[in-house]
C-alpha positions in Angstrom: 117.7 42.8 155.6 118.9 39.2 155.0 122.3 37.8 155.6 124.7 38.1 152.6 123.5 35.9 149.7 124.3 35.3 146.1 122.6 37.3 143.5 121.0 34.3 142.0 119.5 33.4 145.5 118.3 37.2 145.7 116.5 36.9 142.4 114.6 33.9 143.7 113.3 35.7 146.8 109.6 36.6 146.6 108.8 40.1 146.1 108.8 43.1 143.4 112.2 44.0 142.6 113.0 47.7 143.2 114.8 48.1 139.9 111.8 46.8 138.3 109.3 48.8 140.1 111.1 51.9 139.2 109.3 51.6 135.7 106.1 52.7 137.6 107.7 56.1 137.6 107.1 56.2 134.0 103.9 54.5 133.8 102.1 51.4 134.5 102.3 50.5 130.9 106.1 50.8 131.0 106.3 48.6 134.0 104.0 45.9 132.2 106.2 46.2 129.1 109.4 45.7 131.1 107.9 42.7 132.9 106.7 41.0 129.7 109.6 42.1 127.6 112.7 42.7 129.5 115.7 44.5 127.7 118.1 42.0 126.6 121.7 42.5 128.0 124.3 44.5 125.7 128.0 43.9 125.8 128.4 47.3 127.5 126.0 46.0 130.2 127.8 42.8 130.6 131.4 44.8 130.8 129.5 47.0 133.4 128.3 44.0 135.5 132.0 42.5 135.5 133.5 45.9 136.6 130.7 46.1 139.2 131.9 42.6 140.5 135.3 43.4 140.7 135.0 46.5 142.6 132.0 45.5 144.9 132.3 41.8 145.1 136.0 41.0 144.5 135.5 37.5 146.0 133.1 36.7 143.5 134.8 37.9 140.3 137.0 35.1 139.5 134.7 32.6 140.2 132.1 34.4 137.9 134.2 35.5 135.0 137.0 34.2 132.9 139.1 35.3 130.1 138.3 33.7 126.6 140.9 34.5 123.9 138.8 33.7 120.8 135.5 34.2 118.9 132.4 33.4 120.4 130.1 30.8 118.7 133.2 28.7 117.6 134.1 25.1 118.8 136.8 26.7 121.1 134.3 28.8 122.6 131.9 25.8 123.4 134.9 23.9 124.8 135.7 27.0 127.1 132.1 27.1 128.2 132.1 23.3 129.0 135.3 23.8 131.0 134.1 26.6 132.8 130.5 26.1 133.5 128.4 29.1 134.7 131.1 31.4 134.2 130.6 34.5 131.8 133.5 35.0 129.3 135.4 38.3 129.0 137.5 39.3 125.8 141.2 40.0 126.8 140.8 43.6 126.5 137.7 43.7 128.6 139.5 41.4 131.3 142.4 44.0 131.5 139.9 46.7 131.8 138.4 45.0 134.8 141.9 44.4 136.3 142.7 48.2 135.8 139.5 49.3 137.4 140.4 47.1 140.5 144.0 48.4 140.5 142.7 52.1 140.4 140.4 51.5 143.4 142.9 49.5 145.3 146.3 51.5 144.5 147.7 53.7 147.1 147.7 56.9 145.1 144.6 56.7 142.7 142.2 54.7 144.9 142.4 56.9 148.0 139.0 58.6 147.4 137.3 55.2 146.1 138.6 53.3 149.3 137.5 56.0 151.5 133.9 56.0 150.0 133.9 52.2 150.6 135.2 52.1 154.0 132.7 51.1 156.5 130.2 49.6 154.1 128.4 46.8 153.4 127.8 45.8 149.8 125.0 44.0 147.9 122.9 43.8 150.9 119.5 42.2 150.3 116.7 44.0 151.8 113.1 42.9 151.9 110.0 44.6 153.2 105.9 44.8 152.9 104.7 48.0 151.4 102.5 49.2 154.3 99.8 50.8 151.7 99.6 48.1 149.2 100.8 44.9 151.4 102.9 43.8 148.6 106.4 42.1 149.1 109.2 44.1 148.0 112.9 43.6 147.7 115.9 45.7 146.7 119.8 45.1 146.6 121.7 48.3 147.0 125.1 48.3 145.7 126.5 49.9 149.1 124.9 50.5 152.4 126.5 52.7 154.8 124.7 52.7 158.3 124.2 55.8 160.4 121.5 56.5 163.0 119.8 58.9 160.6 120.0 56.8 157.5 118.8 53.7 159.3 115.8 55.3 160.8 114.7 57.0 157.6 115.2 53.5 155.8 113.0 51.9 158.6 110.2 54.4 158.3 107.2 52.9 156.4 108.7 49.4 156.1 107.7 46.3 157.7 110.7 43.8 157.9 110.0 40.4 156.7 
């Protein structure tokens, strides 16, 4: 396990990513195809990433996302991007949806179950190990980790921390 790091830093870590490796469950050909031709992100995936951020990494949401009230591909959009380097733009409706999700999770009545599930967890923890059979460096970044004796022991079995 590494100390909390930004996702961009996690992506630069050496090792086969767990999400990519999961394509091997289908076939080695599916794994290779995904490596050579990763699927492009869709609008729905982008919105899901923003919702993920506001719930699991709220401290990064406002530094990563901003609301843009216009059409993409216009001069106004280009100016917005220049004023907000490295940020992803959300349409006003999507921005409001993200804020609504955050409100649902944090509100006293609605968010009780969600808060209970998130209490005592670490989020976006970067894990690294060397597979004992292949000696390949691997990495994963689970959304949520809750440590218990049983779970920690089962995760540690067969993994060599790096």
